[in-house]
C-alpha positions as CSV (number, residue, x, y, z in Angstrom):
1,M,-0.1,0.1,0.1
2,A,2.7,2.1,0.7
3,F,4.3,1.7,-2.8
4,I,1.5,2.6,-4.8
5,T,0.8,5.5,-2.4
6,Y,4.7,6.9,-3.3
7,L,3.9,6.3,-6.8
8,L,0.8,8.3,-6.9
9,S,2.1,11.1,-5.1
10,F,5.3,10.9,-7.8
11,I,2.6,10.7,-10.5
12,A,0.9,14.0,-9.0
13,F,4.2,15.6,-8.5
14,V,5.3,15.5,-12.2
15,L,1.7,16.2,-13.5
16,L,1.8,19.5,-11.1
17,S,5.4,20.4,-11.9
18,I,4.8,20.6,-16.0
19,P,2.2,23.2,-15.9
20,T,3.7,25.0,-13.1
21,L,7.3,25.3,-15.1
22,H,5.6,26.2,-18.1
23,L,3.9,29.5,-16.2
24,L,7.0,30.2,-14.6
25,A,8.8,30.3,-18.1
26,N,6.1,32.5,-19.8
27,A,6.2,34.9,-16.6
28,T,9.9,35.2,-16.2
29,N,10.5,34.5,-20.0
30,N,13.3,32.1,-19.0
31,H,13.7,29.2,-21.6
32,V,15.3,27.3,-18.7
33,F,11.8,26.4,-16.9
34,T,10.5,25.6,-20.5
35,F,13.5,23.1,-21.1
36,L,12.9,21.9,-17.5
37,A,9.0,21.3,-18.1
38,R,9.8,19.4,-21.5
39,S,12.6,17.1,-20.1
40,I,10.5,16.3,-17.1
41,A,7.5,15.5,-19.4
42,S,9.5,13.8,-21.9
43,V,11.1,11.4,-19.2
44,F,7.4,10.4,-17.5
45,A,6.0,9.8,-21.0
46,L,8.9,7.5,-21.7
47,I,8.5,5.4,-18.3
48,V,4.7,5.3,-18.6
49,C,4.6,4.1,-22.4
50,A,7.8,1.7,-21.9
51,T,5.9,0.2,-18.9
52,Y,2.6,0.0,-20.9
53,G,4.2,-1.1,-24.0
54,A,5.8,-4.0,-21.7
55,I,2.5,-4.8,-20.3
56,A,0.6,-4.6,-23.8
57,S,3.2,-6.4,-25.9
58,T,3.0,-9.4,-23.5
59,V,-0.8,-9.4,-23.5
60,L,-1.1,-9.1,-27.3
61,R,1.4,-11.9,-27.6
62,I,-0.6,-13.9,-25.9
63,A,-3.6,-13.3,-27.3
64,G,-1.8,-14.4,-30.7
65,Y,-1.4,-10.1,-32.1
66,G,2.3,-10.4,-31.1
67,G,2.7,-7.7,-34.1
68,L,0.6,-5.2,-32.9
69,G,2.9,-4.6,-29.5
70,Q,5.3,-2.3,-31.0
71,W,2.2,-0.1,-33.0
72,T,0.4,-0.1,-29.7
73,T,3.4,1.3,-27.6
74,A,4.2,3.8,-30.2
75,R,0.5,5.0,-30.5
76,A,0.6,5.3,-26.8
77,Y,3.9,7.3,-26.7
78,K,2.4,9.8,-29.4
79,F,-0.6,10.5,-27.7
80,T,0.9,11.2,-24.8
81,M,3.6,13.4,-26.0
82,W,0.6,15.2,-27.6
83,Y,-0.9,15.5,-24.3
84,L,1.9,16.3,-22.0
85,M,4.1,18.7,-24.3
86,G,1.7,19.4,-27.8
87,V,4.2,17.5,-29.8
88,T,2.7,17.0,-33.3
89,F,3.5,15.6,-36.6
90,E,2.9,16.8,-39.7
91,I,3.9,14.8,-42.8
92,R,4.4,16.5,-46.1
93,D,5.0,14.4,-49.3
94,P,4.4,16.9,-52.2
95,K,6.3,14.0,-54.7
96,G,3.5,11.4,-53.4
97,Y,6.4,8.9,-52.4
98,L,4.2,7.5,-49.5
99,G,1.4,6.9,-51.7
100,R,4.0,4.4,-53.8
101,T,6.3,3.2,-51.4
102,R,5.8,0.9,-48.4
103,P,7.0,0.7,-45.8
104,A,8.7,4.4,-44.5
105,V,11.0,5.0,-42.1
106,F,10.9,8.7,-40.4
107,V,13.8,10.4,-39.2
108,G,13.5,13.4,-37.1
109,N,17.3,15.1,-37.3
110,H,16.4,17.9,-35.7
111,Q,14.6,19.5,-32.6
112,T,13.0,22.3,-34.7
């Protein structure tokens, strides 16, 4: 029972610290607070989604859908990052390569 209390306290601390740091960043115009908020959010999302992915992959493998483990984990990370940090992805394909070629690998080279 004590473990669950500590875990819930940690989750509450993380979820409250992210908007607090963003508010401090906006109030002081200091980008260090923005960096801290995004770092905390991304590490928290990684831990939560990795845990979810391990459990979901095991359950899906037992159920006979082992190939969906990576997909469900990636979707969970995508939506978690979108919710916590507002990160979105836009794919531009002016030459229509994605309609003709599968599979595709997307690589983000820069933070910008």
